[in-house]
C-alpha positions in Angstrom: 147.9 49.2 -236.6 148.7 52.8 -236.1 152.0 54.0 -234.8 152.3 55.2 -231.2 154.2 58.2 -232.6 154.7 59.6 -236.1 157.3 57.8 -238.2 159.6 60.6 -239.5 160.9 59.8 -243.0 160.5 61.8 -246.2 157.5 64.1 -246.2 157.3 64.4 -242.4 160.9 65.7 -242.2 159.9 68.4 -244.6 156.9 69.2 -242.5 159.0 69.4 -239.4 161.7 71.5 -240.9 159.5 73.8 -243.0 155.9 73.7 -241.7 153.1 74.4 -244.1 150.8 77.2 -242.9 147.8 75.8 -241.0 149.5 72.4 -240.4 150.5 71.3 -236.9 152.5 68.2 -236.1 152.2 66.4 -232.8 153.7 63.1 -231.7 150.8 61.0 -233.1 149.3 62.9 -236.0 149.3 65.9 -238.3 146.4 68.3 -238.2 145.6 70.8 -241.0 143.4 73.8 -240.7 142.0 75.0 -244.0 140.3 78.2 -244.8 138.8 78.2 -248.2 139.4 80.8 -250.9 136.7 83.4 -251.7 136.1 81.9 -255.2 135.0 78.5 -253.9 131.6 77.1 -252.7 133.2 76.8 -249.3 134.4 80.4 -249.0 134.9 81.5 -245.4 134.4 78.0 -244.1 137.1 76.4 -242.0 137.7 72.7 -241.9 140.1 70.5 -240.0 141.9 67.4 -241.4 143.5 64.8 -239.2 146.2 62.6 -240.6 147.2 59.4 -238.8 150.1 57.2 -239.8 150.5 53.4 -239.7 153.8 51.8 -238.7 154.3 51.1 -242.4 154.2 54.8 -243.5 155.2 56.0 -246.1 154.6 52.6 -247.9 151.1 52.6 -246.5 149.1 55.8 -247.1 148.0 57.8 -244.0 144.4 57.6 -242.7 143.0 61.0 -243.4 139.6 62.3 -242.1 137.9 65.6 -241.4 137.4 66.4 -237.8 135.5 68.9 -235.8 132.2 70.5 -236.3 132.4 71.5 -239.9 132.5 68.4 -242.1 132.2 69.7 -245.7 129.2 68.6 -247.8 130.9 67.3 -250.9 130.3 64.4 -253.4 133.5 62.7 -252.1 133.1 63.4 -248.4 130.7 61.2 -246.3 128.9 62.7 -243.3 131.1 60.6 -241.0 134.1 62.5 -242.4 135.4 59.7 -244.6 137.0 60.9 -247.8 136.8 59.0 -251.0 140.0 59.9 -252.8 142.1 57.3 -254.6 145.4 58.6 -253.3 144.3 57.7 -249.8 143.8 54.0 -250.7 144.7 52.1 -253.9 146.6 55.0 -255.6 148.6 55.9 -252.5 152.4 56.2 -253.1 155.4 56.7 -250.9 156.4 59.7 -253.0 153.3 61.6 -251.9 154.1 63.9 -249.0 151.6 64.8 -246.3 151.5 68.3 -247.8 150.7 67.0 -251.3 147.9 64.8 -250.0 146.4 67.8 -248.1 146.8 69.9 -251.2 144.9 67.3 -253.2 142.0 67.5 -250.8 142.0 71.3 -250.9 141.9 71.1 -254.7 139.1 68.5 -254.6 137.0 70.9 -252.4 137.9 74.0 -254.3 136.8 72.5 -257.6 133.4 71.4 -256.3 130.5 72.6 -258.3 127.6 71.6 -256.0 127.5 70.9 -252.3 125.9 67.5 -252.0 126.7 64.2 -250.2 127.7 61.1 -252.0 124.7 59.2 -253.4 125.3 56.2 -251.0 125.9 58.3 -247.8 122.8 57.0 -246.0 123.7 53.4 -246.6 127.5 53.7 -246.1 127.8 55.7 -242.9 125.8 53.3 -240.6 127.6 50.2 -241.9 131.3 51.3 -242.4 134.3 50.7 -240.3 135.6 53.6 -238.3 138.8 53.5 -240.3 138.2 54.7 -243.9 141.2 52.7 -245.1 139.3 49.5 -244.6 136.7 50.6 -247.2 136.8 49.2 -250.7 135.5 52.3 -252.5 133.1 51.9 -255.3 133.2 54.8 -257.7 129.7 55.6 -259.0 131.1 57.6 -261.9 134.1 59.8 -262.7 132.8 62.6 -260.5 131.7 60.8 -257.3 132.4 57.8 -255.2 
């Protein structure tokens, strides 16, 4: 179950008091607008991240997905906007702030060497739950999900 409003401990207090450029906070979610650096495959592209919080946050990691028209083509990003990143599931930790999770996603995108979908995109997308946190990710190798 997701909270009717954002719980406000730890990382969210920092976001409220000292907002990260591109991040906006409303009563139910955090949105992050990212413009990629010129040295990346995604230069000039803008993407939007939506972060939703369960009532157990920060002990339960947030649900984080891309939103909008521009879902990045990346080996860890499914065409339905689900992101395969261990800190969003099994390696989530209460010490990770919203900003650090978003920074990890920016780093993941910035280090991409080839724009391509995950190898199982066509079988995963039609059968998965809308909530990516309900997915038990299977890592194909060290580089992809």
